[in-house]
C-alpha positions in Angstrom: 75.6 72.4 82.9 76.9 75.3 84.7 80.5 73.7 85.0 80.4 73.2 81.3 79.6 76.8 80.6 82.5 77.8 83.0 85.0 75.4 81.2 83.9 76.9 77.9 84.2 80.4 78.9 87.7 79.7 80.2 88.8 78.4 76.9 87.6 81.2 74.7 90.0 83.7 73.1 92.2 83.6 70.0 94.5 80.8 71.5 92.0 79.0 73.7 93.6 80.5 76.8 90.6 82.6 77.8 89.1 85.9 76.8 91.8 88.6 76.6 89.3 91.2 77.6 87.9 89.5 80.7 88.6 91.5 83.9 87.1 89.1 86.3 89.6 87.5 88.9 89.7 84.0 90.1 90.1 83.4 93.8 93.8 82.3 93.2 94.6 85.3 91.4 93.2 87.5 94.1 94.8 85.4 97.0 98.1 84.5 95.5 99.0 86.1 92.2 98.3 89.7 92.9 99.7 89.7 96.4 102.9 88.1 94.9 103.1 90.9 92.3 102.7 93.4 95.1 105.6 91.9 97.2 108.0 91.9 94.3 107.1 95.3 93.1 107.5 96.7 96.5 110.9 95.0 97.2 112.2 96.1 93.8 110.8 99.6 93.3 109.4 101.0 96.6 111.5 99.7 99.3 114.7 99.0 97.4 117.0 100.9 99.7 115.6 99.3 102.9 115.9 95.8 101.2 119.4 96.6 100.1 120.4 97.7 103.6 119.0 94.6 105.2 120.9 92.2 102.7 124.1 94.2 103.4 123.6 93.8 107.0 123.0 90.0 106.7 125.9 89.5 104.5 128.2 91.4 106.9 127.0 89.7 110.1 126.4 86.0 108.9 124.9 84.0 111.8 124.7 86.9 114.0 122.3 88.7 111.6 119.4 87.6 113.6 120.0 90.1 116.4 122.4 92.4 114.5 120.0 93.3 111.8 116.9 93.9 113.7 116.8 97.6 112.9 117.2 97.1 109.2 114.7 94.2 109.1 112.1 96.3 111.1 112.7 99.2 108.6 112.3 96.8 105.6 109.2 95.1 107.0 107.6 98.6 108.0 108.1 99.8 104.3 106.8 96.6 102.8 103.7 96.5 105.0 103.0 100.2 104.3 102.8 99.5 100.5 101.1 96.2 101.0 98.2 98.0 102.7 98.0 100.9 100.1 94.9 100.6 98.1 96.3 102.7 95.2 99.4 100.4 94.9 97.0 97.4 95.2 95.0 98.8 92.3 98.1 99.5 90.3 99.4 95.8 90.8 96.0 94.4 90.1 95.8 96.5 86.8 99.3 95.4 85.6 98.5 91.8 86.4 95.3 92.0 84.3 97.3 93.6 81.6 99.9 90.9 81.6 97.4 88.1 81.9 95.4 89.8 78.8 98.7 89.9 76.8 99.4 86.1 77.6 95.7 85.3 76.6 96.1 87.2 73.3 99.7 86.1 72.4 100.4 82.8 74.3 103.7 84.5 75.5 104.1 84.8 79.3 106.0 87.5 81.1 109.0 85.5 81.8 109.3 84.3 78.2 108.8 87.8 77.0 111.7 88.9 79.3 114.1 86.4 78.0 113.5 87.5 74.1 
């Protein structure tokens, strides 16, 4: 009985994709989707110069990058870890994820599809 109510709850919404206004998170969203969003956003927005420096070092040193780019790698990792543990940043990414999920449930158009258009 409880399983059926869970299944029915998940298929609500205008397109049967779930309630767009539901702000509860599943375990996979908490453990996988939001951390993925945090990593991507930190790499692109918060630590872009460190990531770029590390990439340049790797390209310049090829196989030797393992020991030649330690400083750049440590700086990049330090920046990423700092943002990964920042509660404000975590909440910002969670809210963005919930907004994207809500838009998907409302329209049926995912983030990747929306970016292509």
